[in-house]
N, C-alpha and C positions, 0 to 999 in steps of 0.2 A: 466204172466202177459194177459190180453185179448191183442189181436193186432186191431190195423182197419179193418186188412184184415181177421180175424179171426170171426168179427164181421159182414160185409159182408156175408163172406162163411158161416155164419150161417142164414143169414138171406133169402137170395137166395131159395127158393123153398117154402119159408113160404106163406098161402094165399094172396092174393088183399084185400084193405077194397072193402067194397060198391062203385062203382063210377057209375056215368053217361057215357056214350060209350064216352071210350075213352083209348090216349095209356099209358097216367101215370100209374108204379107201386108202388103210393108209402102207403108203408103197414106202418110206426108209426116213431115218435121218437125217438132218444137217445141219453142222454147223453155221451159224450163224454171224461165224467171224470171219472164216476162211473157206469155207463154204465146203468142206470133207463127209464126205458119208459114213454113214453107218446104217450095220442091218437094225432093221425098227424089233425083230422078235428076236432080239437079243436084249441083256440089261445095258443097260446103258448109263452116263453118269451128263459132264461135259465132254465137250470136245477135246481127245485122248492126243494133238495133236497143239490145240495152242490153248486148250481150259478155257474154253467158252460157252457160250450157251448154245445147246441144241434145239433144234424145233420137228415139231414132227410135219413128216410132205404128207400131200393125200391126190388119189390122182381126181384131180378134179374135173377132167372133163367126163367124165365116167358120170362124178357122184352130180353131176348136173344135173343128169335123165332124170335123177330120181329125187335130187332136194327141193322143193319146188312151194313154192308156198302156196299150192292146192295139194300137195300132197302131204304135209305139213297141219292141215286141216283134218286130218283122219286122225294120228299122232299121240302121243303120250306126252303130259302134259307135264315132263319135266328139259332139265338139261340135256335128257337123251334123247329128246327126239331129232335133232343133228347128230344123230350117228353116223351117217357117210363121214364127218370132218372131224369123229371122234375114235380115240385109237384101241378103243377096244373091241377084238375080230369077233367076237364069240357071244350077241345077247347076252345067253346066260348066267357068263362072267361081271355082268354089271353087276355092281355093289351102289343102290342105289336108298337113298332117304327121303325121297321129296323136294333134293334141288335140283332147284332153280327154277324161272317162269315168277320172278316175284311181281311185283307191282310196279308200275311206273306211276306216280299220285300226281295228279295237276297241285302245285301251292299255291292259288293264285294272291293268297293272303301277305304269306312271304314273298313271292314276287315281288305285290306291288310295296309294303314296304320299303324294296332298295331301288324301284324303280324297272322291272323285267318283267312285262308281258307276259311272259310264258315261262313258267319255272313248273320244272317235272323232279320229282326225286325218285330216282332208282333204289327201294328199301331190299337192300340184300340183309338186312335182320329176320327177314322173315322164311330165311335158311334151315335148313339143320341143322342146330348151333350154336346158332343165332347169328350165324355171319356167314357171310362171300365165300370163305375161308371152305366153306363146303365142300364148292364146285371145284379146286381144283385140286379137294384131297381124295375126294370123290374117285375125281377121275384118275388121279395119280395111286392110286391103294385099291382100285378096282381095273388098272392092266401092270400093277407091279404082280399083284394075285395071277394072273390071266399067265405073267411067267414066271412064272413060280415064286415069287419073295414067299419068305414063311414070317422072317422080323425087320420091321422098320423102324429108324430113327429122325429125328429131326431136332431139332434148339425151334423155339417159336417165345412171341413176346405174348402169349397167351391162344386168343382164338385159332390159330390154326394146327396145336394143338390139340383141343378141342373137340377139333374137326379130324386130326388124325387117329386122335385116340376111338370115337364111335365109328366109323368106318371101319380102323381094324378090331374095332371090335365085331362088326358085324361083316368084315371077311377071316374074321377067322385068325387075325395075324398077331403077332408078341410088338409089342407099340411102347419104342422105347423116348421120352420126350425131356429135352433139355430146357429150362425155362429158367431164366431171369426171376431170381429171389424174391424179386417184387411184382410178380406179376400179377393180377385183378384174383383175388381170392377162388372167385367162382369159380372163374378156367384150371386151378390146381383142383376143385373141386372134382370138376367135371369129367376131369381127366381122371382122376380118380374111381368114377362113379363108371365108367365105361373099360374097367380094366388095367388103365396103362403101367407104364414103370413111370416116374415121374425123380426126376434128378435136380434139385436146386440146383443154381450156379451161383458166383458173385460175382453181378458184372452185367453187361448187356447184353443180346442177342447173338450179334460176335463173336463174344465169349462161351453164350452157349453151345455153338456153331463148329469153334474149336473143337470141344471136348465132343459133340458127335464127330467130324473126321477124321477126331484119334482114336476112340473107343469102337464106330462101326469096322474098320476092318478089321478089327482085333473080334469080333463076335459077330462074322457074319452078319451083320445088319443092314438091308441095303438102309441108303441114305436119302431121305424124300425133301432134301432141302427146298428151298425154292432156289425155283432153276438153274440147280442142281441136278434134276431129271430133265429129262421131256416133258411128261407128262401133266402137271400142275398149272402151267399156261394152260394147256391145252380148256381146260375141264373152265379156267377164268375165262376166256376169250368169247365163249358161251353169252357171257353177260353183252357182248357187241353182238351178236345175231339177234336176241331177244332185242335187245334193244331197236333193231333194228326194223324186224320181224312184230316191235308192239306199234314201231310207228309207221307204219303201211309201207317197208322197206325201204324209207327213207331214213337219214341220220341229220343229230339236232344240229346245230352252230356250232356249241361250247359244251362241250361236254366236262365235269368239276370234279379230277378223282385225288380222295388223300394219298399220299406217296411212301409206303416204306420199302420193301423191297420191290416195288413197279411189276408184277404180273397181271395186276389189273389191265391200268395200261398198255404191257407188254402185249398182251394178250388180246382185247382188243382190236387193238393197232393188226398184226395177224389177222383179228374176224374179216376186219375192215376189206385185204387186199385178196382172203379169198372170196370172202362174197361178190365180189366187183368178176372175179376170174369167175364164180358162178353162177353171173349175171343178173343177183341179183340187186344188188347195188349197182351208181353208176361210180365212178370216181371222183368224183367230193368228198371232202370228209373234214368231221366236229373237226374245230380247234380244238386238243388237245390242253389241259391244263392242272398240272399237277399242285398240288399243295402241301406243305409243310413246314413245323412247328420251328419259330424259333431256335429253339434249345436245339434243332438236328436237321440240319440243311441243306444233307452233302452236294443233292442233284440241283437245286434251287441254286447252290453257290457256285455248279460245272457247268451250268447253262450260263449267268449271270458273266463268268471266265473263259464262255467259247467252246470250254472243256465237253472233249463225246467220254468220256472218264473223269470215277467222283473221289476224291480221295477221301481217304476212312475219315467222319465229324467226331472231335475229341470230345470228353466227357458231355458226351450225348444226352440229353433228359427232353423228359414233355410228359404229361398225364394222356393224353394218348399213346398207348402201345404199340401200337400197328404202326406207329408211322417212326417211333423209336428204332431206328436200324441205323448205322451207321455208315455199314456200306452195303452196295449192291453189287450183287456181281452181271444184274443186269443191265445197269449205268447205263452202258452206251445206247441200246433197247432202247429205254426210256425215252430220255435227250435225241433221240434216232426222234422218236414220232412229236415231242416235243416241235419239234423244228421244222419238222416238213410237215409236217397238221398251220403251222404257221400259230398254235400254240405259245403260251410263256409256265414261265416256274412262277415262286410266291411264298410266302411266311407270309404265317400269324400268328401273333401272341397266344402264350396259354392265356390270359384276358379275354382275348377277343373268342377265341374255340368256346371257352363256358359262355358265356354272354351269347356264345351264337349256341347255343345248343339250347340254351333256354328260351331263346328266340324263333327255334323251329315247334320245341313246348307247344307253346304258345298261338303261335302263326300256321302251325301246317297238321298238330297234331301226330308229332313227331317225336319218342322218346332216342335223340341220337344220341350215333354213343359220341367220344371228344372226336374223334373221328373224321365224321359225318360232321359235327359242327363246325370244324376246320371247312368244309367246303363251301358253308354258307359263312363264310368271315371271309375268304375267299372274291367267294363275290360282292360283295360289297365292295371289299376293292376294290377289285372289273371294272365295276360298278361305272366307282368314284372317277377313277381313274381315264374313263374313255372306254375300255381295253375290249365290253362290253356293252353291246347297243340294251334301250329299252325293247325293240321287235327282235330280240333273238332269241330262239330257242332253246333254253342251257335245260342243262341237267346238269346233277347234282346227284354223287353217286354214295347213299348213306349205307357201308359198307357190314355195318353188322349194330344193333344193340344197347339203346346207351344201361337198361338195366343191370350189364353183367358189370360198370363199373361204378366208383364211387359218386355219387349224384355228384351232378353240378350247382342244383344247393342243396344245402346241408341245414 
């Protein structure tokens, strides 16, 4: 069976497509399931042969000559510093609001409280619109605009809608957002502020996604749903590049990530593979840990059952809106990363999430979103089980700012 690393090695050395002056070495798109290849300079969503996720592939042999630690010391201080392995060909077409290069914060007191000597928090709440979604939508919208898209549509549990609306406004695109009716009010207001068109949907994000799939072809909107176009994960993967760079081109022992649609884990796992081919890191990988809420845990259930695909979770409920995703198109990519890394998947309760949010505030000075609280709650369980050791270097991803949600203390 061909592995992602085999595919990356095969890509290395291929001639890059003709492009305006710029550093991107984008060559083609490749299906992560069947290997079918597609033209990277045509609009694509999922694989037309099997319906699975497409990955952007790069001429990594060419990129390794310019994407070096020394060259990075002289570059812009945002996610676009890794331009060789990002898809926008013409640098003038990049739509940036300052996304990326978020702080990696030592959390000594929070670590000591659970028996971990080396705990770091990657604070994605410092991104534009207050979440890691700025990375994915900034990249996807920049590339869509470069390819001539004039209108986009997406379903969102909240933060993706905010980011899409902001980047769409900056790019001059028409933005159509479909959101569950009970999303945090802040997200809805943000979208209106950025001039997006909002449709509130009764149900969950998958119900909103069904409306996008129904209406987008009728109106000529380009669907930028999670993993249903090839470039959101390219923005998300910069979290992996940053993590390695911030740690002196090493990786932590453990990464704990709150998982809904899964582009964070999927993107970082792709980044690690690319960085090894680029010669930036070795073959060692962190254990990738999925955490989901008890009320919506399709990936955890599939992991526990030894399955590669996750069935739809019925009656999904959790205060962590970003994890309230009953089905993920990239389920197999998430589960592959977890298993190949020797990681695991676990659930936490609503009470555990809320208590962990409070703990992170009082022990680390971080106002964590519920999703971020879930990572600390998961760490407590993992330490108790012996799955994380006291001397492990652990990174918890705080994917957004808590102030956009109902407060854990009322």
